[in-house]
N, C-alpha and C positions, 0 to 999 in steps of 0.2 A: 765224848759225851759224858755229862755229869748227871747222876741220878741219886736220889736219896731214898729214905725209907718210904714204903708204901703206906697209905692211909686207908682205912676202911671206907668203902663207898657209902655215901649218904651220911657220914659222920662229920659234923662241923668242928674241926679241930682248930679253927681260926686260920689265919693266913699261913700257908706253908711255902717256904722257899728253900729248895734244896741247895741253891747257890751254885756258883761256877767254880768253887774251890779257891777262889781268890777274893772273896768278899762281895762280888757283884751279885745282885739279886733282883728279881721281879716277882711281884706277888699277884695272885689271882683272887678277886673278891668272891664272896659266897654267891652273889648274884650271877657272876660270870660263870662260875663252876656249875651252877644249876642250869644255866642256858646251854652250856656245852653238853651236859648230860642229855638234855632234851633234843638237841640237834644230832648228837651221836645216835640216839635211839631212833630218830627219824631216818637216819642214813642206814641203820641196821648194822653198824660196825662199832662195837664197843672199844676197839683198838685205836680209834681216831683220837688224835691229840690236837689241841688248838695251836696253830703255828702263828706266831706274831713276828712280823718283820718290820724293818725300817729301811726305806730306800730314798734315794734322792728324788726330788720332785715336789709337786704340790705347790700351793701358792706361798708357802713359808720356807721352803728349802728342803724339808724332809717330810715323808708321809708314812703313816702306819699302814700295814697290810695285815689282814686276818684271813686265815684259811684253815683247812684240816689236812692232816698228814697222818699216815699210819706207820711211818718209819722216821727214824732220827739219823741225821748225818753225824759224822765223826766230830765236827766242830759245833754241834748243837749242845745246848744245856737244857735239862729238864727241870721243870718246877711243877709241883703238884699240890692240889687242894681237894679234899673230899673225894678222892678217887679219880679226879680229872687231871690229866697231864697237859701242860703247856710247854711247847718247845720254842726256843729262841736261838738263832745262830749267833756265833761269837761276835761278829761285827755289829749286829743289831743290839746285842746286850750292852755294848759300850754306851750306846745312846739311850738305852732303857734302864740303866742301873738305878735301882731305888723306886722304880715306877710301879703302879698298880693297874692291872687290867680289870676293868669293871664292865658290867652290862647294865644299861640304863633304859628305862622306858619313859618317854616323854610324850607330850602332845604331838610333836612332829614326827615321832617314830621311835623305834627301839634299835639300839646298836651297842656294839662293844666300844668302850672309850678307854683311853689311856690317861691316867693321872701321872704325868711325868715331871718330877722335880727338876730335871735338867733342861726342860724347855723354857726359853726366855720369852717366847711369844708363840701364839698359835692362831690359826684362822678360825673363822666363825663356825665352820663345820666340825672342828675338833679332830680332823684326820691329818692335818698338816701342821708342822711346827718348825721352829728354828731354835738353835742353841747359841 
């Protein structure tokens, strides 16, 4: 598990990526950090971290998964912004390197979205991608 310096909750320090120790990073947007704080508060558990995964499937080959976790595994990497932690397993980090996890509100709904520079194509829903 990789972790970096903690940031003060509520303070916008800009994107914070503690990294995997080998140069691989994923960032969390300010909007995503705010939404995770809202959801954490609704769950009543400030220890919850946003877990982002990549698995095989979807209409383009790979798909993103989002959930909450209060523990990190040995092969997980921690990234933090504004007091919010995001955890990514080592295999998913290979496919997410350089990506930003964002939270967007559109007419069709609100959701977490990944802006992934490694994806060569994605489906219309934005959850599935190929490399």
